[in-house]
N, C-alpha and C positions, 0 to 999 in steps of 0.2 A: 444455577448457570456457570458454564466453561467458556472459553472460546479455544477453539482448535483449530491452530495455523499449521497449515503444509506450503513448504517451498525453499529455496534454496538456503544452507549455510555455506559460507564461500571465503574464498581468500581472493582479495581485489589488489589488484595492483592500478595506480589512477593520475593521469597525468591534469591538471588544469594550467591556466593561466598565472594561477598563483602559488603554484606549489604540484612537488610529486608524493607518492606515497605505495609506500611497496608492501605486498602482503599484508595489508590489513583484514581484519575483521569485516565479513560482508556477507552477502544472501538475502532474499525477499523476506525470508523467516526470521533472521535475524535484526532485519529494520521491525517489521511488523510485530514482532513479538515484544522488542524491547519496549516498544511506544507504548504498546498496548499496556503492557504492565505499572502503565503508571496512573491506569484509571481503573482496573480490574485486579483480582486477586489470583483467579484460578486462569493460567493462559497453559496449555498444551503445546506442545513443536511437533512437529513430524518433518524429521529432515534424513540425510544421511552426510557423514564426515570422515573423512580419511585419516590415516595416521599423523599427518602432516598439521592438521590443525593443532592448533598451540594450547596448551591447554588453561591457558590464563584468557581465553577466549570463553572457554568453556565455562570456568570461574565468570564471568562476567554474565552469565544467562545465570546462573545457582545465585550469584547477587542480588540478580531482580526478580528473584524468586519465579523463573521460570521451571516449569515441568520439562525433563530429559528423558523421560522414560520414551518417547517415540523418537529418539535421534541415534539412527542405527550408525555404530561405528565399524567401517570396513577395513583394518587393522593392514591388511594390505594391499591397497588405493589410498591413491592422492585427494585431496578435496579438492571438490568443483574449483575452477579458481579461471578468474577473467580481468582482462587488461584491458583501459579505453583511456582516451585521450579526450578532452573537451574543450572546444573553440571559444571564442573570448564570447559569442551568444551561445552561453553557456545550455540552449536546449539542443546545440549539437554538438554530437559525438563522434566517433569514429572506434569500433571495437579493434582492439588491433590485437586479442588473441581469448579464443576461448578454448577452456580443457574441460572437458566433462568428467574427467576420470571417475569419479563413484557416480554419476549421474546418470553412464551409458546401462543401461539396462534397469533403473532404479524402477522396483515395485513396492511401494510401501506400506508396511502393515501397521495399522490404525490397533494399539494397544487396545485391549478391554475397557481400560479404566478411562481411554476415551471416549469412546463410541457413543457415550449419553451427552454429548456435548450440545449446549444449547447454539449456540454460534458456531459456524466454520466459514474458515476463510482460508481460500484458495489460493495463493499466494501463484505467483508466476514461472509455470511449469508445462508439457506437455497435456492439451487438453484431454488426453487418454487416464493420465495421470492421474489430473485434478478428479475426474471421474469416479476413477477406483477408490481414493478417499472417501468421497463425499457418499457412494452407494455402501461403506464399513461402518457408516456412522448411523445411530438408530432412527432417529425422527427430529434432525435441526430442526429449531425454531425462525433462522434466518442462515441462510446462507449465502456471500459474498465471492464473487471472482476478481481476478486479474489477469489479465492477457498481454501478447504483444504482438506487434508485427510479424514476428516471422511465423505464432500458430496459425494467427490469422490469412499466412498466404502459405502454409507448409503444408495446414491440415484445418484446412474450412471446414471439413465437415464434422468432424469428431467438435471442432470449437462449437460449432452450433448445435450439438447434444448436448454439451455443456450449458450452453446459456439456454433452453428450456428448460433445466434442472434449477437455475440458484434464480435468488431474489434479488440478489444486487450487483452490476457488472460496474469495478472501478478500471476506468482506461484510459489515455490522454487524447487530445483532441486528433495527432495526425492518425490514431490506432482508430478512432470513432471516426472519421472520413474514409480511410480505410475499411474499415468493415461494411460500412455502409455502401460502401462505393457514391457516398454524396459527397459534394464539399459543403453544403452547408448544415452548423452543427444543428441549429432548428431540426430538420427534415432529417439529418441524421439519426437525432436522438428517437425521433418516433420510429425511424426503421429500425433500430436494435429495441428498445424495448417491444417489439412486437415478434420476435424472437425469445423473447421469457424472459428478461429480466423485467421486475416493475419498476424497480428502482436504477437509475443510473446515474453514476458521477465522473464527469468530463473533466479531465485536472487539462489545465491551460497554462503549467509552470508559471513565469513570472506574473502572467495575468491573470491566476484565482484559478475556481474551478465553477462549474456549475452541476447544479442536482434537476433531476427530472422524475417525476411519482406525478403520477394519480391527478392529470392535469396542472398542476405545479410545475412552475422551472424558477429555479431561485441561483443565483451569482452573487458569490462569496470575492474576495478581493483577495491578492497574493499578499501577504506581509511586505513593505518596504523597505529592505536593509544595505545597508553600507558594506558588511563586511559580506562576500559569498567566495568559501574556497571551495566545497566539492558538490555539487548537487546531485551523487550516487546514494541513491537510496531512498530519495525525497517521495518518493510514490510509495514503497513501500513503508514508510513511515507515517506517510498521511493514511494508509491502509489500516497501520495499527491502534493510530488516532481514532480513526473514526468507530472501526470496533468497540474500544475500549470503552468510547464514551456511552455508545447504545449498549453495549452490557452495563455498566456503571446504573443506567436508567432504566432497563430494563422492560425498556416499550419501546415500539418505531413507527410512531407517527410523524406527521410533516413536522412538525416543529422540533422534536426531535431530532430527526435528519439533517435540520438546516443548522441546529448548534453543532451535530456531529461532523458536518462537513470543514464548521469552523476548529472547532478540535483539532481534524488530522491538517488542517490548513496549518495550524498554529505551531503541531509537532513538528511538519516538514519545514518551516520555518525556522528551526533549530537548526535540526541537523545538519542544514548546508553549512553552519558556520565554522566549522572543522574536518577534516578528512576523516572519512569512516563513520562509525556509530559513537564517536566519542562525545559529543553535545547529550547523549541518550542513558548514557551509565551513569551519572551522578548527577541528575538535574533538580534542583528542589522544586517541591509543589509550588511554590510562591510566584516563581518566575514564570510557569507555566501558566499562575492565573493573573500575571502582570501582562503576559502574552497577549491571554484571551482579553483584558481589558482594554488593551491597546487596539485589536482587532473589532472591538465593538466602535469607540470612539472614530478608527479608520470608516466606515462603513453607515455611521450614523447620517442620518440625510434629517436635515431641520423639518418645521413642518410645513406645508404649505398654506400660503395665505388665497385667500378667491381672488382675483384679479380685479378692478375694479378698475373700467376706463374711466381717464377722467379727462375731467369739460374742458372743452376746448376756446 
């Protein structure tokens, strides 16, 4: 079994109320593959970069044993770059600049060695590009996709074609409401699942995440943190932890999906503690296990007793 991840590898410049960082390692595929690598060995990356991506960033992928055969290098162009500013409410951000660079006209070719991938993880890209990658894979057992408001607004027909072909969609609450044109998340989830994905995960930032599948609704908390530096990539890190755990277990059923949501949330709680993917580069597995145990205690509900009416 292998996990194929397609998405962006980027240079990010980030401003938050707690600091700034210039040209740090970023991109949806970067965060997702690094996160998944803590749970599964065979992670395959499909993306494109330019001549200006520092060699140390590529080395970071190698050190996590991520297969980069599918990472195209265009020596005559620059890497995709994003600049953003976060507000004190870290759920709100302004995009200050987006330089597509190598992403313009990006038409990925999936290496032959990747085409037997069992899990395909379609990171945030144009839905037509996501479908192109999916159609190059032989017979994946599980397909999970991410998207964003831009594609919901600009390419609705292409996005709906994609949704008809995926098993799981992971989006945030604002995207879910916009995609379904429905303010209530429960009703929105039902409408989105009717478009194709049997499994839906709705991320709610500091308020946790919700899982919808087969008549089951599961709500997981977010881990409370004292020190948050940069929320960039948290959603992609969640995605990587989610699929990494599923690949590790080798089964996709409701109990495993619930645990996968917790694993994804745990990994996302680490990445926001520093700028860029720094926390994902050299974590100890014991730190992850400790965070998972803390999640368990955080959401543990004591057994209920049958209420007994007292005699007056």
